[in-house]
N, C-alpha and C positions, 0 to 999 in steps of 0.2 A: 473143824479144828478148834482148839481151845486157845484162848489168849489170856495172859495175866493182866488183870485190870485192878489196880489199887489193892493188890493182895488177894483178890477174888478171881476165880477162874470163870470166865464168861465165854460161852460159845460164840465163835465169830459168825457174822451174818453174811452168808454168801447168797447173792441174788441168783435165782434161777433164770431171770430174764437175760442176763449177760450170756449164759450158756446157750439159750435158744437163739439169741441174735447171732452168735458165732456159727450156729448150725445153719441158719438161713443164709449167711454169707457163703458158706460152703456149697449150699444148694445152688445159689445163683452163679457161683464160679463154675460149677460142674455143667450147668445149663449153657453158659457162655462157651466153655470148652467143647461141648457137644456141637453147638452151632458152628463154631470155627472148624471143627473136624469134618462135619458134613459138607461145609462149603469148600474146604480144601480137597476133599475126596472128589466132589463133583467137578471141581476145576481141573483136577488131574484127568478124570475120565473124559471130559469135554475136549481138553487139549489133545489127548491121545486120539480120540475119534476124528479130530480135525487134521491129524497127521503131524502134529507139532510135538514130536517125542522129546526133543531137547528141552523145550519149554516145560513139558510135563515133568521131566526129571528135575528141573530147577524148582518148580513149585513143590514137588514132593520133598526135595532136600530142605528147602526153607521151612516147610510145614513140620518135618521131622525135627528140625532144630528148634522150632518154636515150642513144640510139645515137650521135647526133652528139657528145655529150659524151664518151662512152667511146671513140670513134674518134679523137678529137683529143688 
């Protein structure tokens, strides 16, 4: 972008570092969401195998609510 500076047009200085820091934050957020997803899926599978279907449904509903909230 160009800025007006004392009558002269000077190119603005956009740092590439801020863009890469933003990308790294997204990478770590995605890693965290993946870990939470795997943990929730394994919790549902384990509770179903133990015969606790009601608790498995509760875990699945809360996990779905969590992911829908984080995705929006």
